[in-house]
All heavy atoms as TSV, in Angstrom:
chain	resi	resn	atom	element	x	y	z
A	1	MET	N	N	14.769	-12.098	-6.553
A	1	MET	CA	C	15.105	-10.898	-5.815
A	1	MET	C	C	16.482	-10.383	-6.220
A	1	MET	O	O	16.697	-9.183	-6.243
A	1	MET	CB	C	15.049	-11.226	-4.313
A	1	MET	CG	C	14.949	-10.037	-3.469
A	1	MET	SD	S	13.399	-9.221	-3.820
A	1	MET	CE	C	13.432	-7.970	-2.622
A	2	ALA	N	N	17.381	-11.294	-6.536
A	2	ALA	CA	C	18.718	-10.885	-6.953
A	2	ALA	C	C	18.666	-10.098	-8.262
A	2	ALA	O	O	19.465	-9.181	-8.471
A	2	ALA	CB	C	19.611	-12.103	-7.113
A	3	PHE	N	N	17.702	-10.440	-9.108
A	3	PHE	CA	C	17.556	-9.712	-10.367
A	3	PHE	C	C	17.203	-8.246	-10.113
A	3	PHE	O	O	17.742	-7.350	-10.774
A	3	PHE	CB	C	16.481	-10.374	-11.235
A	3	PHE	CG	C	16.150	-9.588	-12.461
A	3	PHE	CD1	C	17.036	-9.546	-13.521
A	3	PHE	CD2	C	14.962	-8.879	-12.550
A	3	PHE	CE1	C	16.739	-8.806	-14.657
A	3	PHE	CE2	C	14.664	-8.148	-13.673
A	3	PHE	CZ	C	15.557	-8.108	-14.725
A	4	LEU	N	N	16.318	-7.995	-9.166
A	4	LEU	CA	C	15.928	-6.616	-8.877
A	4	LEU	C	C	17.079	-5.817	-8.282
A	4	LEU	O	O	17.251	-4.635	-8.592
A	4	LEU	CB	C	14.731	-6.602	-7.933
A	4	LEU	CG	C	13.440	-7.174	-8.508
A	4	LEU	CD1	C	12.355	-7.185	-7.449
A	4	LEU	CD2	C	13.005	-6.391	-9.720
A	5	ILE	N	N	17.874	-6.465	-7.443
A	5	ILE	CA	C	19.045	-5.790	-6.878
A	5	ILE	C	C	20.049	-5.462	-7.974
A	5	ILE	O	O	20.592	-4.354	-8.035
A	5	ILE	CB	C	19.677	-6.656	-5.774
A	5	ILE	CG1	C	18.709	-6.783	-4.605
A	5	ILE	CG2	C	21.005	-6.078	-5.324
A	5	ILE	CD1	C	19.126	-7.796	-3.577
A	6	GLU	N	N	20.281	-6.420	-8.848
A	6	GLU	CA	C	21.209	-6.203	-9.960
A	6	GLU	C	C	20.701	-5.098	-10.892
A	6	GLU	O	O	21.471	-4.259	-11.367
A	6	GLU	CB	C	21.390	-7.499	-10.735
A	6	GLU	CG	C	22.433	-7.439	-11.813
A	6	GLU	CD	C	23.847	-7.396	-11.263
A	6	GLU	OE1	O	24.063	-7.877	-10.141
A	6	GLU	OE2	O	24.729	-6.871	-11.972
A	7	LEU	N	N	19.402	-5.093	-11.148
A	7	LEU	CA	C	18.816	-4.061	-12.006
A	7	LEU	C	C	18.951	-2.679	-11.377
A	7	LEU	O	O	19.294	-1.717	-12.061
A	7	LEU	CB	C	17.344	-4.378	-12.274
A	7	LEU	CG	C	16.598	-3.404	-13.171
A	7	LEU	CD1	C	17.199	-3.398	-14.572
A	7	LEU	CD2	C	15.135	-3.746	-13.212
A	8	SER	N	N	18.709	-2.584	-10.072
A	8	SER	CA	C	18.841	-1.275	-9.423
A	8	SER	C	C	20.290	-0.795	-9.420
A	8	SER	O	O	20.555	0.392	-9.601
A	8	SER	CB	C	18.293	-1.332	-8.004
A	8	SER	OG	O	19.093	-2.168	-7.210
A	9	ARG	N	N	21.229	-1.706	-9.241
A	9	ARG	CA	C	22.653	-1.318	-9.319
A	9	ARG	C	C	23.023	-0.851	-10.725
A	9	ARG	O	O	23.755	0.124	-10.881
A	9	ARG	CB	C	23.536	-2.491	-8.915
A	9	ARG	CG	C	23.543	-2.756	-7.454
A	9	ARG	CD	C	24.476	-3.872	-7.117
A	9	ARG	NE	N	24.361	-4.205	-5.701
A	9	ARG	CZ	C	24.774	-5.325	-5.174
A	9	ARG	NH1	N	25.344	-6.246	-5.930
A	9	ARG	NH2	N	24.625	-5.557	-3.892
A	10	PHE	N	N	22.532	-1.549	-11.727
A	10	PHE	CA	C	22.809	-1.167	-13.105
A	10	PHE	C	C	22.261	0.223	-13.398
A	10	PHE	O	O	22.950	1.067	-13.981
A	10	PHE	CB	C	22.192	-2.188	-14.068
A	10	PHE	CG	C	22.253	-1.766	-15.506
A	10	PHE	CD1	C	23.431	-1.881	-16.216
A	10	PHE	CD2	C	21.134	-1.255	-16.147
A	10	PHE	CE1	C	23.497	-1.494	-17.543
A	10	PHE	CE2	C	21.187	-0.864	-17.470
A	10	PHE	CZ	C	22.379	-0.987	-18.169
A	11	LEU	N	N	21.010	0.467	-12.984
A	11	LEU	CA	C	20.392	1.766	-13.257
A	11	LEU	C	C	21.101	2.891	-12.517
A	11	LEU	O	O	21.247	3.985	-13.058
A	11	LEU	CB	C	18.911	1.723	-12.885
A	11	LEU	CG	C	18.039	0.814	-13.747
A	11	LEU	CD1	C	16.622	0.803	-13.223
A	11	LEU	CD2	C	18.067	1.213	-15.197
A	12	SER	N	N	21.553	2.625	-11.311
A	12	SER	CA	C	22.232	3.693	-10.576
A	12	SER	C	C	23.649	3.931	-11.105
A	12	SER	O	O	24.114	5.069	-11.130
A	12	SER	CB	C	22.267	3.371	-9.086
A	12	SER	OG	O	23.057	2.226	-8.854
A	13	ASN	N	N	24.332	2.876	-11.532
A	13	ASN	CA	C	25.679	3.052	-12.080
A	13	ASN	C	C	25.663	3.774	-13.416
A	13	ASN	O	O	26.550	4.571	-13.714
A	13	ASN	CB	C	26.375	1.698	-12.244
A	13	ASN	CG	C	26.809	1.120	-10.917
A	13	ASN	OD1	O	26.905	1.827	-9.932
A	13	ASN	ND2	N	27.048	-0.173	-10.902
A	14	ARG	N	N	24.668	3.490	-14.229
A	14	ARG	CA	C	24.580	4.101	-15.556
A	14	ARG	C	C	23.799	5.414	-15.563
A	14	ARG	O	O	23.571	5.988	-16.624
A	14	ARG	CB	C	23.916	3.130	-16.533
A	14	ARG	CG	C	24.578	1.795	-16.600
A	14	ARG	CD	C	25.491	1.718	-17.754
A	14	ARG	NE	N	25.943	0.335	-17.876
A	14	ARG	CZ	C	27.152	0.003	-18.207
A	14	ARG	NH1	N	28.025	0.928	-18.493
A	14	ARG	NH2	N	27.505	-1.253	-18.277
A	15	LYS	N	N	23.325	5.844	-14.381
A	15	LYS	CA	C	22.550	7.089	-14.244
A	15	LYS	C	C	21.282	7.065	-15.089
A	15	LYS	O	O	20.920	8.037	-15.737
A	15	LYS	CB	C	23.389	8.313	-14.620
A	15	LYS	CG	C	24.716	8.412	-13.906
A	15	LYS	CD	C	24.543	8.770	-12.446
A	15	LYS	CE	C	25.850	9.117	-11.796
A	15	LYS	NZ	N	26.544	8.018	-11.183
A	16	LYS	N	N	20.603	5.942	-15.077
A	16	LYS	CA	C	19.350	5.794	-15.823
A	16	LYS	C	C	18.162	5.880	-14.871
A	16	LYS	O	O	17.303	5.012	-14.811
A	16	LYS	CB	C	19.317	4.439	-16.546
A	16	LYS	CG	C	20.427	4.207	-17.508
A	16	LYS	CD	C	20.242	5.015	-18.757
A	16	LYS	CE	C	21.318	4.651	-19.766
A	16	LYS	NZ	N	21.295	5.443	-20.941
A	17	TYR	N	N	18.106	6.940	-14.090
A	17	TYR	CA	C	17.057	7.092	-13.093
A	17	TYR	C	C	15.678	7.244	-13.720
A	17	TYR	O	O	14.677	6.919	-13.094
A	17	TYR	CB	C	17.343	8.300	-12.206
A	17	TYR	CG	C	18.639	8.175	-11.451
A	17	TYR	CD1	C	19.682	9.063	-11.687
A	17	TYR	CD2	C	18.822	7.171	-10.520
A	17	TYR	CE1	C	20.871	8.950	-11.001
A	17	TYR	CE2	C	20.004	7.051	-9.827
A	17	TYR	CZ	C	21.028	7.939	-10.069
A	17	TYR	OH	O	22.200	7.826	-9.389
A	18	TRP	N	N	15.617	7.701	-14.949
A	18	TRP	CA	C	14.333	7.900	-15.601
A	18	TRP	C	C	13.656	6.577	-15.929
A	18	TRP	O	O	12.446	6.535	-16.202
A	18	TRP	CB	C	14.501	8.741	-16.868
A	18	TRP	CG	C	15.428	8.129	-17.866
A	18	TRP	CD1	C	16.771	8.275	-17.928
A	18	TRP	CD2	C	15.072	7.272	-18.936
A	18	TRP	NE1	N	17.281	7.559	-18.970
A	18	TRP	CE2	C	16.270	6.930	-19.615
A	18	TRP	CE3	C	13.875	6.755	-19.401
A	18	TRP	CZ2	C	16.270	6.085	-20.713
A	18	TRP	CZ3	C	13.884	5.923	-20.508
A	18	TRP	CH2	C	15.083	5.604	-21.150
A	19	LEU	N	N	14.377	5.453	-15.888
A	19	LEU	CA	C	13.776	4.152	-16.161
A	19	LEU	C	C	13.088	3.546	-14.938
A	19	LEU	O	O	12.314	2.601	-15.075
A	19	LEU	CB	C	14.844	3.175	-16.660
A	19	LEU	CG	C	15.309	3.358	-18.094
A	19	LEU	CD1	C	16.435	2.400	-18.397
A	19	LEU	CD2	C	14.164	3.129	-19.046
A	20	MET	N	N	13.366	4.057	-13.758
A	20	MET	CA	C	12.798	3.478	-12.545
A	20	MET	C	C	11.264	3.507	-12.518
A	20	MET	O	O	10.655	2.496	-12.168
A	20	MET	CB	C	13.368	4.162	-11.309
A	20	MET	CG	C	14.797	3.767	-11.011
A	20	MET	SD	S	15.008	2.000	-10.835
A	20	MET	CE	C	14.548	1.810	-9.141
A	21	PRO	N	N	10.592	4.588	-12.888
A	21	PRO	CA	C	9.120	4.541	-12.897
A	21	PRO	C	C	8.571	3.509	-13.882
A	21	PRO	O	O	7.560	2.867	-13.607
A	21	PRO	CB	C	8.710	5.953	-13.323
A	21	PRO	CG	C	9.863	6.801	-12.995
A	21	PRO	CD	C	11.081	5.946	-13.155
A	22	VAL	N	N	9.241	3.335	-14.996
A	22	VAL	CA	C	8.800	2.339	-15.973
A	22	VAL	C	C	8.915	0.939	-15.389
A	22	VAL	O	O	7.991	0.127	-15.499
A	22	VAL	CB	C	9.634	2.460	-17.277
A	22	VAL	CG1	C	9.275	1.359	-18.243
A	22	VAL	CG2	C	9.453	3.821	-17.899
A	23	VAL	N	N	10.023	0.642	-14.742
A	23	VAL	CA	C	10.242	-0.668	-14.140
A	23	VAL	C	C	9.241	-0.906	-13.013
A	23	VAL	O	O	8.660	-1.992	-12.911
A	23	VAL	CB	C	11.698	-0.785	-13.628
A	23	VAL	CG1	C	11.890	-2.038	-12.808
A	23	VAL	CG2	C	12.674	-0.737	-14.782
A	24	ILE	N	N	9.004	0.095	-12.192
A	24	ILE	CA	C	8.059	-0.052	-11.082
A	24	ILE	C	C	6.651	-0.317	-11.601
A	24	ILE	O	O	5.942	-1.198	-11.089
A	24	ILE	CB	C	8.106	1.190	-10.176
A	24	ILE	CG1	C	9.443	1.238	-9.437
A	24	ILE	CG2	C	6.946	1.200	-9.192
A	24	ILE	CD1	C	9.689	2.533	-8.700
A	25	MET	N	N	6.233	0.406	-12.622
A	25	MET	CA	C	4.893	0.194	-13.167
A	25	MET	C	C	4.754	-1.182	-13.814
A	25	MET	O	O	3.698	-1.812	-13.717
A	25	MET	CB	C	4.542	1.294	-14.186
A	25	MET	CG	C	4.280	2.631	-13.558
A	25	MET	SD	S	3.031	2.603	-12.265
A	25	MET	CE	C	1.592	2.108	-13.169
A	26	MET	N	N	5.807	-1.663	-14.468
A	26	MET	CA	C	5.759	-2.997	-15.054
A	26	MET	C	C	5.627	-4.061	-13.971
A	26	MET	O	O	4.861	-5.021	-14.131
A	26	MET	CB	C	7.000	-3.245	-15.906
A	26	MET	CG	C	6.974	-2.516	-17.221
A	26	MET	SD	S	8.493	-2.676	-18.189
A	26	MET	CE	C	8.747	-4.422	-18.235
A	27	VAL	N	N	6.337	-3.901	-12.872
A	27	VAL	CA	C	6.244	-4.864	-11.766
A	27	VAL	C	C	4.854	-4.822	-11.143
A	27	VAL	O	O	4.260	-5.871	-10.858
A	27	VAL	CB	C	7.339	-4.577	-10.721
A	27	VAL	CG1	C	7.107	-5.360	-9.451
A	27	VAL	CG2	C	8.708	-4.893	-11.298
A	28	VAL	N	N	4.313	-3.640	-10.932
A	28	VAL	CA	C	2.988	-3.509	-10.319
A	28	VAL	C	C	1.910	-4.111	-11.220
A	28	VAL	O	O	1.056	-4.884	-10.755
A	28	VAL	CB	C	2.681	-2.029	-10.006
A	28	VAL	CG1	C	1.223	-1.827	-9.673
A	28	VAL	CG2	C	3.559	-1.542	-8.879
A	29	LEU	N	N	1.932	-3.783	-12.498
A	29	LEU	CA	C	0.923	-4.330	-13.410
A	29	LEU	C	C	1.077	-5.833	-13.587
A	29	LEU	O	O	0.083	-6.555	-13.670
A	29	LEU	CB	C	0.993	-3.623	-14.763
A	29	LEU	CG	C	0.498	-2.186	-14.773
A	29	LEU	CD1	C	0.719	-1.553	-16.143
A	29	LEU	CD2	C	-0.954	-2.112	-14.380
A	30	GLY	N	N	2.296	-6.323	-13.631
A	30	GLY	CA	C	2.520	-7.766	-13.722
A	30	GLY	C	C	2.010	-8.495	-12.502
A	30	GLY	O	O	1.368	-9.542	-12.605
A	31	GLY	N	N	2.259	-7.946	-11.328
A	31	GLY	CA	C	1.749	-8.547	-10.100
A	31	GLY	C	C	0.231	-8.516	-10.040
A	31	GLY	O	O	-0.399	-9.465	-9.579
A	32	LEU	N	N	-0.344	-7.437	-10.526
A	32	LEU	CA	C	-1.805	-7.328	-10.551
A	32	LEU	C	C	-2.422	-8.376	-11.457
A	32	LEU	O	O	-3.434	-8.999	-11.110
A	32	LEU	CB	C	-2.202	-5.923	-11.009
A	32	LEU	CG	C	-3.665	-5.561	-10.957
A	32	LEU	CD1	C	-4.153	-5.575	-9.512
A	32	LEU	CD2	C	-3.888	-4.197	-11.567
A	33	VAL	N	N	-1.839	-8.602	-12.608
A	33	VAL	CA	C	-2.351	-9.617	-13.534
A	33	VAL	C	C	-2.198	-11.010	-12.949
A	33	VAL	O	O	-3.108	-11.834	-13.024
A	33	VAL	CB	C	-1.643	-9.497	-14.907
A	33	VAL	CG1	C	-1.939	-10.687	-15.776
A	33	VAL	CG2	C	-2.071	-8.221	-15.602
A	34	VAL	N	N	-1.070	-11.295	-12.320
A	34	VAL	CA	C	-0.844	-12.622	-11.737
A	34	VAL	C	C	-1.808	-12.874	-10.583
A	34	VAL	O	O	-2.380	-13.959	-10.461
A	34	VAL	CB	C	0.624	-12.756	-11.272
A	34	VAL	CG1	C	0.817	-13.976	-10.402
A	34	VAL	CG2	C	1.541	-12.826	-12.484
A	35	LEU	N	N	-2.010	-11.892	-9.721
A	35	LEU	CA	C	-2.881	-12.068	-8.569
A	35	LEU	C	C	-4.356	-12.147	-8.937
A	35	LEU	O	O	-5.152	-12.727	-8.201
A	35	LEU	CB	C	-2.663	-10.934	-7.564
A	35	LEU	CG	C	-1.317	-10.949	-6.853
A	35	LEU	CD1	C	-1.188	-9.722	-5.966
A	35	LEU	CD2	C	-1.147	-12.221	-6.048
A	36	SER	N	N	-4.734	-11.585	-10.065
A	36	SER	CA	C	-6.151	-11.558	-10.438
A	36	SER	C	C	-6.523	-12.652	-11.433
A	36	SER	O	O	-7.626	-12.630	-11.972
A	36	SER	CB	C	-6.503	-10.199	-11.022
A	36	SER	OG	O	-5.863	-10.062	-12.269
A	37	GLN	N	N	-5.667	-13.598	-11.668
A	37	GLN	CA	C	-5.944	-14.643	-12.658
A	37	GLN	C	C	-7.251	-15.378	-12.377
A	37	GLN	O	O	-8.034	-15.602	-13.272
A	37	GLN	CB	C	-4.800	-15.657	-12.705
A	37	GLN	CG	C	-3.636	-15.220	-13.531
A	37	GLN	CD	C	-3.949	-15.176	-15.011
A	37	GLN	OE1	O	-5.076	-15.290	-15.439
A	37	GLN	NE2	N	-2.928	-15.000	-15.796
A	38	GLY	N	N	-7.479	-15.793	-11.150
A	38	GLY	CA	C	-8.661	-16.589	-10.868
A	38	GLY	C	C	-9.751	-15.845	-10.144
A	38	GLY	O	O	-10.690	-16.455	-9.649
A	39	SER	N	N	-9.682	-14.556	-10.087
A	39	SER	CA	C	-10.672	-13.824	-9.291
A	39	SER	C	C	-11.830	-13.332	-10.148
A	39	SER	O	O	-11.802	-13.366	-11.373
A	39	SER	CB	C	-10.012	-12.642	-8.586
A	39	SER	OG	O	-9.769	-11.613	-9.499
A	40	VAL	N	N	-12.840	-12.838	-9.469
A	40	VAL	CA	C	-14.026	-12.302	-10.131
A	40	VAL	C	C	-13.722	-10.952	-10.767
A	40	VAL	O	O	-14.367	-10.547	-11.727
A	40	VAL	CB	C	-15.165	-12.167	-9.091
A	40	VAL	CG1	C	-16.413	-11.580	-9.710
A	40	VAL	CG2	C	-15.460	-13.509	-8.461
A	41	VAL	N	N	-12.706	-10.276	-10.280
A	41	VAL	CA	C	-12.367	-8.931	-10.741
A	41	VAL	C	C	-11.564	-8.972	-12.041
A	41	VAL	O	O	-11.389	-7.952	-12.695
A	41	VAL	CB	C	-11.570	-8.197	-9.640
A	41	VAL	CG1	C	-11.356	-6.742	-9.980
A	41	VAL	CG2	C	-12.270	-8.313	-8.310
A	42	ALA	N	N	-11.096	-10.135	-12.442
A	42	ALA	CA	C	-10.208	-10.278	-13.601
A	42	ALA	C	C	-10.740	-9.620	-14.871
A	42	ALA	O	O	-9.981	-8.920	-15.555
A	42	ALA	CB	C	-9.894	-11.740	-13.840
A	43	PRO	N	N	-12.016	-9.787	-15.266
A	43	PRO	CA	C	-12.470	-9.128	-16.502
A	43	PRO	C	C	-12.354	-7.608	-16.465
A	43	PRO	O	O	-12.084	-6.985	-17.488
A	43	PRO	CB	C	-13.935	-9.563	-16.615
A	43	PRO	CG	C	-14.040	-10.797	-15.818
A	43	PRO	CD	C	-13.035	-10.659	-14.698
A	44	PHE	N	N	-12.532	-7.019	-15.286
A	44	PHE	CA	C	-12.450	-5.570	-15.188
A	44	PHE	C	C	-11.014	-5.086	-15.279
A	44	PHE	O	O	-10.732	-4.028	-15.826
A	44	PHE	CB	C	-13.091	-5.099	-13.887
A	44	PHE	CG	C	-14.539	-5.471	-13.788
A	44	PHE	CD1	C	-14.954	-6.432	-12.882
A	44	PHE	CD2	C	-15.483	-4.880	-14.621
A	44	PHE	CE1	C	-16.279	-6.780	-12.798
A	44	PHE	CE2	C	-16.809	-5.228	-14.547
A	44	PHE	CZ	C	-17.223	-6.185	-13.631
A	45	ILE	N	N	-10.093	-5.873	-14.738
A	45	ILE	CA	C	-8.675	-5.505	-14.794
A	45	ILE	C	C	-8.153	-5.622	-16.218
A	45	ILE	O	O	-7.396	-4.782	-16.684
A	45	ILE	CB	C	-7.854	-6.351	-13.813
A	45	ILE	CG1	C	-8.233	-5.983	-12.393
A	45	ILE	CG2	C	-6.363	-6.153	-14.039
A	45	ILE	CD1	C	-7.593	-6.829	-11.339
A	46	TYR	N	N	-8.592	-6.658	-16.932
A	46	TYR	CA	C	-8.121	-6.830	-18.302
A	46	TYR	C	C	-8.619	-5.722	-19.225
A	46	TYR	O	O	-7.987	-5.411	-20.222
A	46	TYR	CB	C	-8.518	-8.187	-18.836
A	46	TYR	CG	C	-7.749	-9.312	-18.216
A	46	TYR	CD1	C	-8.388	-10.397	-17.645
A	46	TYR	CD2	C	-6.359	-9.278	-18.181
A	46	TYR	CE1	C	-7.665	-11.411	-17.049
A	46	TYR	CE2	C	-5.644	-10.278	-17.602
A	46	TYR	CZ	C	-6.289	-11.350	-17.043
A	46	TYR	OH	O	-5.577	-12.351	-16.460
A	47	THR	N	N	-9.734	-5.102	-18.894
A	47	THR	CA	C	-10.193	-3.992	-19.733
A	47	THR	C	C	-9.312	-2.763	-19.539
A	47	THR	O	O	-9.226	-1.913	-20.432
A	47	THR	CB	C	-11.649	-3.632	-19.420
A	47	THR	OG1	O	-11.759	-3.287	-18.040
A	47	THR	CG2	C	-12.570	-4.783	-19.733
A	48	LEU	N	N	-8.661	-2.638	-18.368
A	48	LEU	CA	C	-7.750	-1.524	-18.132
A	48	LEU	C	C	-6.468	-1.676	-18.904
A	48	LEU	O	O	-5.833	-0.698	-19.285
A	48	LEU	CB	C	-7.448	-1.394	-16.649
A	48	LEU	CG	C	-8.616	-1.025	-15.749
A	48	LEU	CD1	C	-8.178	-1.073	-14.294
A	48	LEU	CD2	C	-9.151	0.334	-16.109
A	49	LEU	N	N	-6.037	-2.911	-19.111
A	49	LEU	CA	C	-4.773	-3.155	-19.792
A	49	LEU	C	C	-5.027	-3.232	-21.266
A	49	LEU	O	O	-4.352	-2.936	-22.116
A	49	LEU	CB	C	-4.134	-4.444	-19.291
A	49	LEU	CG	C	-3.847	-4.468	-17.787
A	49	LEU	CD1	C	-3.298	-5.833	-17.409
A	49	LEU	CD2	C	-2.862	-3.400	-17.401
């Protein structure tokens, strides 16, 4: 969690607001892959990526 706080401070200090959607999408897709590792839906999710 400290990494995300540090990353948000870095982005706001350097005025890199355009990177926030990229970071959010990477976190969402990473969480989706981790949560679907053992599920029945996994083959369908991997076809999206």
